[in-house]
N, C-alpha and C positions, 0 to 999 in steps of 0.2 A: 425542453430547452431549444432555443433558436440555434440555427446552424452557425458555426463559428466562421470567422473570416481569416484568410491567410494572405499576408502581404509579403512579397519577396523584394528585397532591395539589394542590388549588386552594383559594383563599380570597381575601379582600379584602387590600388593602395593609396591612401591619403586623399581620396576623392571627395570626402565629406559625407559618405554614406552612413556612417554611424551617427553623426550629428543629425542628419535628416531622419534616420530611423527613430532616434530618441524624440525628436519633435513630433513625428507622426504618431508615435505611441502615446505621447501626452495629449495630442489632439483627439485621438480615438477615445482615450480614457475620459477626457472631459465631456465628450459627446455621449458616451455610454454609461458613465458613472462607475466604470470598472477600475479596479486597482491596477497598479503598475508593477510588473515583475521583470527583472533583468536577469537573463540566463547567460552568464559569462562563461565562455569556454577557454579563455586564455590561461596560460601557465607562464609564470615569470621565469622563463628558462634562461634569459640573458638580460643584460642591463637595458637594452632597447625595449624588450617586451615588458619589463618591469615598469619602465617609464610610461609606456602606452597604457598599461592597465591602470596605473595611478592617475593618468590624465582622464581616462574614462570615469574613474571613480569620483574625481573632483568635479567633472562636468555634471554628473548626476546629482551631486550634493548642492550645486549652485542653482538648480532650478527649483521653483516653488513646489513642484510635484514630489511626492514621496515614493521612491523606488524601494522595492524589496529585492535584494540581490541574492541570486543563487549561483554559486561557483561549482560548475560541473564540467570537467574537461573531457570526460568520456561517458558513454552510456547514459545519455540524458533521459532516456525513458524510465530510469530508476527513480526519478524524482517527480514523475507525473502527478502523484497524489498530493504533492505540495501545492498544486495550483487549484483555483476555484473557478466555477462558472462565472462568466462576465469579465474575468480578468484579462488584461492586456499583457502578453508575454513577448518580450524582445529577446531573441536569441542572437548573440553577437560573439563569434561569427562562425558560420558554417565551414569555411575553409580551415579554420583553426581546429574545429571539432574533427573534421576529416583527418587532418594531420595527426592529431592526438590519438585517434582510433587506430590509424595505420602504424604508429610507432609505439603504442602502449605495451606491446608484447614483442618479444623476439619471434619473428614469424617470416616465413617465405611468403612473398606476395603472389601466391598462386590464385587461380580464379575462385576457388572455394573460399579462401580467406577474404578476397576482395568483395565477393558477394555477401559474405557475412558482415563485413564492415558497412557496406551500403545498406543492407537490411536493418542493421542495428540503428543506424542514423535515421533512416526513413521511418522505421517503426516508432522510434522515440519522438520524432517530430509529429507524426500522426497521432500518437497517443496524447501528447500535450495539446495539440491543436483541437482535438475532439473534446477536451475537458474545459477549454477556456473560451472567452468571447472572441478574442483576436490574437493571432500569433503573427509576429513580424520576424522575418529571418533576414539577417544581413550576411552577405557573402562577397568574396572578392572575385573579380572578373580576371582570371589568369589565363583565359583561353584565347586571347587575342594574339599572342606571340607564338612562334614556332616552338613546339615541344619536342622536336626531333633531336636525336643525338644523345639523349639520356633516357634509358628505358624506364627508370624510376619516375622521372619527371613526366614522361609520356603517360605512364600508367596512372599517376596521380591526376593528371589533367583529364584523361579519359573517364576516370571514376567520378571526378567532380562534375564533368559535363553531364554524365548520366543522372547524377543527383539533381543538378540544376534543372534539367529537362523535366524530371518527374515533378519537382516542386512547382515549376512554372505552369505545368498543366493543371495542377490543383489550385494554384493561387487565384485569388479574386483580383488582386492588383499586383503589378510588377513595375518596378522603377529601376532605371539605370541612372546612377549619379555620376556626372562628369564635371569636374572642377567646381563642385558644390551645387551644381544645378541638377535637380531631379527631372528626368525625362520619363514620361509615362510610356511604358511598353505594352501594358495590358490593363484593361479595366478603366473605369471612369474615375476621375478625381472626385473625391467626396469631401 
């Protein structure tokens, strides 16, 4: 089996990164003949999140391409066997997955727990990526603002930064989306 491709897409909240990621996934699937899978990590915990999830679901229904959706808010590695070689998997979004993993259990945020969360996420991503043709990961860029003053926010930002750095090193392409415009940060545009 040919090596799989990893694409990382980041940007601010409401920057257009999810729309860009969906278009990119469809483009890759058309080129490779792979199926489209959407790995949704969101949980409708409040009315705003419920609306955002419903909007994403409607958006995927309006395109000509057929998406298969998996809703997995924690431990994404558990569904690795659902995916097939050649498939294009879009994980949306990494920041939500991290949040879910951190708050899924009553836990002290000591270094052992934080390392376990990071390892769980990265192992899940790696196992899915190795099984499919292309994996696209969407994440929020929350590290541009000062995180000082709140230990929990600082710890979250530090952990997210470590995960981003690991993924960017492994990624074939990296995009930053600003105001709906994708900016290539790594890799050639294909």
